[in-house]
DRENKOL-293044 format. One record per residue (C-alpha): residue number from 0; residue in three letters; y negated, z negated, x negated. Coordinates in steps of 0.001 Angstrom, whole numbers. Example, Ala and Ser with C-alpha at 12.3 -4.5 7.8 and 13.67 -1.06 7.14 Angstrom:
// residues 2
<gudo 0,"ALA",<4500,-7800,-12300>> <gudo 1,"SER",<1060,-7140,-13670>> 
END
This chain:
// residues 269
<gudo 0,"UNK",<-13962,-12968,10376>> <gudo 1,"UNK",<-11655,-14891,8026>> <gudo 2,"UNK",<-7937,-14468,7461>> <gudo 3,"UNK",<-5099,-16970,7625>> <gudo 4,"UNK",<-2185,-17038,5207>> <gudo 5,"UNK",<1168,-16341,6837>> <gudo 6,"UNK",<4527,-16524,5098>> <gudo 7,"UNK",<7693,-14660,6028>> <gudo 8,"UNK",<10944,-15246,4135>> <gudo 9,"UNK",<13441,-12394,4096>> <gudo 10,"UNK",<16650,-12392,2104>> <gudo 11,"UNK",<15365,-15367,128>> <gudo 12,"UNK",<12124,-13644,-895>> <gudo 13,"UNK",<8799,-15215,75>> <gudo 14,"UNK",<6422,-12615,1550>> <gudo 15,"UNK",<2791,-13708,1866>> <gudo 16,"UNK",<395,-12039,4301>> <gudo 17,"UNK",<-3300,-12162,5071>> <gudo 18,"UNK",<-3494,-12276,8859>> <gudo 19,"UNK",<-6922,-11289,10115>> <gudo 20,"UNK",<-5990,-11896,13736>> <gudo 21,"UNK",<-7342,-9819,16579>> <gudo 22,"UNK",<-5982,-8732,19959>> <gudo 23,"UNK",<-6055,-4960,19626>> <gudo 24,"UNK",<-3419,-2524,18357>> <gudo 25,"UNK",<-1637,-3768,15246>> <gudo 26,"UNK",<-2406,-2377,11789>> <gudo 27,"UNK",<-308,-3391,8771>> <gudo 28,"UNK",<-1856,-2706,5347>> <gudo 29,"UNK",<259,-2112,2225>> <gudo 30,"UNK",<-1161,-2025,-1304>> <gudo 31,"UNK",<77,128,-4171>> <gudo 32,"UNK",<1922,-643,-7391>> <gudo 33,"UNK",<521,-3698,-9232>> <gudo 34,"UNK",<-1852,-4331,-6329>> <gudo 35,"UNK",<-2175,-7140,-3799>> <gudo 36,"UNK",<-3214,-7736,-218>> <gudo 37,"UNK",<-6744,-8788,-1146>> <gudo 38,"UNK",<-7703,-5271,-2168>> <gudo 39,"UNK",<-7743,-4446,1552>> <gudo 40,"UNK",<-10210,-7245,2400>> <gudo 41,"UNK",<-13238,-5001,2890>> <gudo 42,"UNK",<-11260,-2546,5023>> <gudo 43,"UNK",<-9584,-5324,7013>> <gudo 44,"UNK",<-12912,-7033,7740>> <gudo 45,"UNK",<-14204,-3786,9237>> <gudo 46,"UNK",<-11074,-3222,11328>> <gudo 47,"UNK",<-10328,-6756,12502>> <gudo 48,"UNK",<-12939,-6970,15291>> <gudo 49,"UNK",<-11023,-4245,17169>> <gudo 50,"UNK",<-7441,-4443,15895>> <gudo 51,"UNK",<-4767,-6960,14920>> <gudo 52,"UNK",<-4843,-6586,11139>> <gudo 53,"UNK",<-2346,-7917,8604>> <gudo 54,"UNK",<-2228,-7175,4861>> <gudo 55,"UNK",<1013,-7859,2987>> <gudo 56,"UNK",<1579,-8898,-609>> <gudo 57,"UNK",<4700,-6815,-1152>> <gudo 58,"UNK",<7676,-8281,-3006>> <gudo 59,"UNK",<7019,-8633,-6723>> <gudo 60,"UNK",<3248,-8654,-6147>> <gudo 61,"UNK",<429,-11108,-5545>> <gudo 62,"UNK",<1402,-14418,-3951>> <gudo 63,"UNK",<4801,-13141,-2812>> <gudo 64,"UNK",<8002,-13700,-4771>> <gudo 65,"UNK",<7324,-12175,-8176>> <gudo 66,"UNK",<10879,-11713,-9459>> <gudo 67,"UNK",<13054,-10576,-6558>> <gudo 68,"UNK",<16463,-9289,-7543>> <gudo 69,"UNK",<16287,-6354,-5122>> <gudo 70,"UNK",<13317,-4035,-5667>> <gudo 71,"UNK",<14846,-964,-4048>> <gudo 72,"UNK",<12845,1202,-1708>> <gudo 73,"UNK",<15113,-51,1099>> <gudo 74,"UNK",<14159,-3654,323>> <gudo 75,"UNK",<10449,-2869,622>> <gudo 76,"UNK",<11111,-1126,3929>> <gudo 77,"UNK",<13128,-4052,5286>> <gudo 78,"UNK",<10256,-6384,4351>> <gudo 79,"UNK",<7821,-4353,6463>> <gudo 80,"UNK",<10120,-4520,9490>> <gudo 81,"UNK",<10652,-8273,9013>> <gudo 82,"UNK",<6925,-9002,8707>> <gudo 83,"UNK",<6073,-6939,11791>> <gudo 84,"UNK",<8775,-8730,13773>> <gudo 85,"UNK",<7990,-12248,12550>> <gudo 86,"UNK",<4240,-11903,13102>> <gudo 87,"UNK",<4624,-10260,16504>> <gudo 88,"UNK",<3010,-6966,15550>> <gudo 89,"UNK",<5290,-4861,17714>> <gudo 90,"UNK",<5233,-1305,16384>> <gudo 91,"UNK",<2154,-1300,14126>> <gudo 92,"UNK",<312,1540,12503>> <gudo 93,"UNK",<1335,1163,8864>> <gudo 94,"UNK",<-1368,2056,6356>> <gudo 95,"UNK",<-354,2281,2712>> <gudo 96,"UNK",<-2013,3274,-530>> <gudo 97,"UNK",<38,4938,-3268>> <gudo 98,"UNK",<3429,3179,-3449>> <gudo 99,"UNK",<2493,1343,-246>> <gudo 100,"UNK",<2091,4686,1490>> <gudo 101,"UNK",<5519,5681,239>> <gudo 102,"UNK",<6890,2494,1815>> <gudo 103,"UNK",<5021,3283,5036>> <gudo 104,"UNK",<6619,6668,5660>> <gudo 105,"UNK",<10067,5471,4548>> <gudo 106,"UNK",<9775,2712,7157>> <gudo 107,"UNK",<8827,5240,9829>> <gudo 108,"UNK",<11751,7472,8864>> <gudo 109,"UNK",<14332,4658,8848>> <gudo 110,"UNK",<12992,2689,11826>> <gudo 111,"UNK",<11199,5098,14190>> <gudo 112,"UNK",<11045,2466,16921>> <gudo 113,"UNK",<9196,55,14627>> <gudo 114,"UNK",<6223,2223,13568>> <gudo 115,"UNK",<3583,3692,15846>> <gudo 116,"UNK",<1910,5816,13189>> <gudo 117,"UNK",<1418,6043,9442>> <gudo 118,"UNK",<-1645,6534,7268>> <gudo 119,"UNK",<-870,7552,3690>> <gudo 120,"UNK",<-3773,6944,1317>> <gudo 121,"UNK",<-3125,8839,-1916>> <gudo 122,"UNK",<629,8768,-1354>> <gudo 123,"UNK",<3166,11574,-1472>> <gudo 124,"UNK",<6838,12436,-1040>> <gudo 125,"UNK",<7519,14598,-4049>> <gudo 126,"UNK",<10504,15599,-6119>> <gudo 127,"UNK",<11998,13095,-8595>> <gudo 128,"UNK",<10052,12636,-11817>> <gudo 129,"UNK",<11782,10589,-14549>> <gudo 130,"UNK",<8472,10247,-16394>> <gudo 131,"UNK",<6880,8163,-13614>> <gudo 132,"UNK",<8569,4815,-14411>> <gudo 133,"UNK",<8040,5407,-18129>> <gudo 134,"UNK",<4345,6261,-17862>> <gudo 135,"UNK",<3437,3568,-15362>> <gudo 136,"UNK",<5473,986,-17259>> <gudo 137,"UNK",<3589,1826,-20452>> <gudo 138,"UNK",<304,1481,-18585>> <gudo 139,"UNK",<1194,-1940,-17151>> <gudo 140,"UNK",<2309,-3220,-20544>> <gudo 141,"UNK",<-900,-1957,-22166>> <gudo 142,"UNK",<-3175,-4355,-20284>> <gudo 143,"UNK",<-4875,-6645,-22851>> <gudo 144,"UNK",<-3720,-9869,-21214>> <gudo 145,"UNK",<-4811,-12510,-20921>> <gudo 146,"UNK",<-8336,-11330,-20172>> <gudo 147,"UNK",<-10919,-13752,-21565>> <gudo 148,"UNK",<-12827,-13838,-18291>> <gudo 149,"UNK",<-12881,-12228,-14888>> <gudo 150,"UNK",<-15962,-10269,-15911>> <gudo 151,"UNK",<-14105,-8783,-18882>> <gudo 152,"UNK",<-11311,-7743,-16543>> <gudo 153,"UNK",<-13741,-6122,-14095>> <gudo 154,"UNK",<-15168,-3985,-16886>> <gudo 155,"UNK",<-11708,-3104,-18226>> <gudo 156,"UNK",<-10717,-1761,-14809>> <gudo 157,"UNK",<-13806,414,-14526>> <gudo 158,"UNK",<-16497,-1898,-13183>> <gudo 159,"UNK",<-18072,-1785,-9737>> <gudo 160,"UNK",<-15959,-1964,-6597>> <gudo 161,"UNK",<-12975,-486,-8434>> <gudo 162,"UNK",<-13044,-3089,-11185>> <gudo 163,"UNK",<-13645,-5919,-8746>> <gudo 164,"UNK",<-10682,-4799,-6667>> <gudo 165,"UNK",<-8263,-4816,-9584>> <gudo 166,"UNK",<-9637,-8042,-11067>> <gudo 167,"UNK",<-9159,-9674,-7671>> <gudo 168,"UNK",<-5427,-9511,-8262>> <gudo 169,"UNK",<-5556,-11682,-11373>> <gudo 170,"UNK",<-5067,-15441,-11565>> <gudo 171,"UNK",<-6671,-17907,-13955>> <gudo 172,"UNK",<-4286,-20076,-15976>> <gudo 173,"UNK",<-3833,-21323,-19542>> <gudo 174,"UNK",<-7409,-20424,-20460>> <gudo 175,"UNK",<-7204,-16763,-19436>> <gudo 176,"UNK",<-6786,-14328,-16554>> <gudo 177,"UNK",<-3289,-12960,-15942>> <gudo 178,"UNK",<-1660,-10429,-13602>> <gudo 179,"UNK",<344,-11843,-10718>> <gudo 180,"UNK",<3388,-9694,-11407>> <gudo 181,"UNK",<6080,-9123,-13998>> <gudo 182,"UNK",<5689,-5579,-15423>> <gudo 183,"UNK",<9444,-5228,-15914>> <gudo 184,"UNK",<10079,-5986,-12231>> <gudo 185,"UNK",<7573,-3342,-11180>> <gudo 186,"UNK",<9107,-783,-13520>> <gudo 187,"UNK",<12468,-1424,-11846>> <gudo 188,"UNK",<10845,-872,-8464>> <gudo 189,"UNK",<9924,2666,-9565>> <gudo 190,"UNK",<13425,3624,-10689>> <gudo 191,"UNK",<14359,5515,-7515>> <gudo 192,"UNK",<11230,7649,-7745>> <gudo 193,"UNK",<12529,8979,-11033>> <gudo 194,"UNK",<16000,9725,-9707>> <gudo 195,"UNK",<15712,11385,-6312>> <gudo 196,"UNK",<13481,13159,-3846>> <gudo 197,"UNK",<12194,11554,-648>> <gudo 198,"UNK",<11139,14810,1003>> <gudo 199,"UNK",<14004,14575,3512>> <gudo 200,"UNK",<12758,11153,4647>> <gudo 201,"UNK",<9253,12516,5055>> <gudo 202,"UNK",<10606,15341,7207>> <gudo 203,"UNK",<12351,12781,9448>> <gudo 204,"UNK",<9123,10909,10246>> <gudo 205,"UNK",<8642,11357,13965>> <gudo 206,"UNK",<5417,9434,14571>> <gudo 207,"UNK",<1885,10778,14000>> <gudo 208,"UNK",<740,10767,10392>> <gudo 209,"UNK",<-2564,10981,8561>> <gudo 210,"UNK",<-2872,11862,4878>> <gudo 211,"UNK",<-6032,10600,3164>> <gudo 212,"UNK",<-6607,12315,-173>> <gudo 213,"UNK",<-9060,11600,-2969>> <gudo 214,"UNK",<-11174,14397,-4382>> <gudo 215,"UNK",<-9634,13621,-7789>> <gudo 216,"UNK",<-6164,13059,-6392>> <gudo 217,"UNK",<-3260,11509,-8227>> <gudo 218,"UNK",<-850,13574,-6107>> <gudo 219,"UNK",<-207,17227,-7075>> <gudo 220,"UNK",<-1654,19728,-4606>> <gudo 221,"UNK",<1715,21454,-4169>> <gudo 222,"UNK",<3227,18157,-3069>> <gudo 223,"UNK",<740,17805,-244>> <gudo 224,"UNK",<1229,21490,637>> <gudo 225,"UNK",<4970,20856,1037>> <gudo 226,"UNK",<4369,17764,3157>> <gudo 227,"UNK",<2041,19644,5493>> <gudo 228,"UNK",<4424,22605,5718>> <gudo 229,"UNK",<7326,20342,6676>> <gudo 230,"UNK",<5263,18418,9239>> <gudo 231,"UNK",<2554,20802,10510>> <gudo 232,"UNK",<1258,18216,12979>> <gudo 233,"UNK",<163,15967,10097>> <gudo 234,"UNK",<-3601,15560,9751>> <gudo 235,"UNK",<-5063,15667,6251>> <gudo 236,"UNK",<-8514,14470,5138>> <gudo 237,"UNK",<-10103,14612,1674>> <gudo 238,"UNK",<-12749,12013,777>> <gudo 239,"UNK",<-15461,13342,-1580>> <gudo 240,"UNK",<-16338,11652,-4885>> <gudo 241,"UNK",<-13239,9449,-4985>> <gudo 242,"UNK",<-10178,8824,-7135>> <gudo 243,"UNK",<-6718,7387,-6560>> <gudo 244,"UNK",<-8067,3962,-5496>> <gudo 245,"UNK",<-10380,5377,-2878>> <gudo 246,"UNK",<-9664,2428,-549>> <gudo 247,"UNK",<-11531,280,-3088>> <gudo 248,"UNK",<-14285,2833,-3642>> <gudo 249,"UNK",<-14894,3731,30>> <gudo 250,"UNK",<-13523,970,2276>> <gudo 251,"UNK",<-15917,1884,5071>> <gudo 252,"UNK",<-14677,5479,5062>> <gudo 253,"UNK",<-11034,4434,5052>> <gudo 254,"UNK",<-11664,1948,7874>> <gudo 255,"UNK",<-13357,4642,9959>> <gudo 256,"UNK",<-10507,7100,9368>> <gudo 257,"UNK",<-7901,4477,10305>> <gudo 258,"UNK",<-9838,3509,13438>> <gudo 259,"UNK",<-10146,7127,14599>> <gudo 260,"UNK",<-6435,7654,13948>> <gudo 261,"UNK",<-5370,4508,15841>> <gudo 262,"UNK",<-7667,5256,18764>> <gudo 263,"UNK",<-6200,8763,19066>> <gudo 264,"UNK",<-2573,7648,19283>> <gudo 265,"UNK",<-577,7657,22530>> <gudo 266,"UNK",<-106,4290,24187>> <gudo 267,"UNK",<3585,3955,23310>> <gudo 268,"UNK",<5209,4353,19876>> 
END
């Protein structure tokens, strides 16, 4: 099953989606920092025969507007609500990896009527950490761009499915392969994570939630412990032999977990 490109414009920012169609319950997929909608292709292809699946290039990423003025957490949340409304998704299950998972639960907390459930893949709600924007900014700026070829990029990002997933976010121009984002914009989008906690928002999430952890998780164990203590009804699953980008490493496992979660939800949000 192929996808169609859909465009939603909110507050002057162009938001590009991969719409896989389908008539079942709606699932909206959100990538992480420096990612893009295409990294969900394998998962979406597995889900789309049974569900209405849409993957969003979030603002500042992929084919969406790369230099939006507003990169606050609230702006990302408002984008999710606008996309769901414009594309007729009703109250979707929002599935997000890393920063996309953070957006997913913030959306559920701020707009409980607009989200049926959330799946957080390697995403947490920890205390503020001023080192996060600094460290991730240094990592983004360290990429040896432009890459000479796509193959070089695949190897740089670890090879295999992981490398292919990250290289899929590059574009070829001017004789090389470049990221489809401005590192400085993405660093600004992390600023709030360094300044304040989002634990209170996590505690306000009223819909069902699933946490999907990697065996070698990026999120501290005590952070997940706090999340589960605050919301005891939350289901948590750990996927063996995986790292932070487990949705690239094990798309079939993630698709199966999402399907089981969606199928187990009550009929109304």
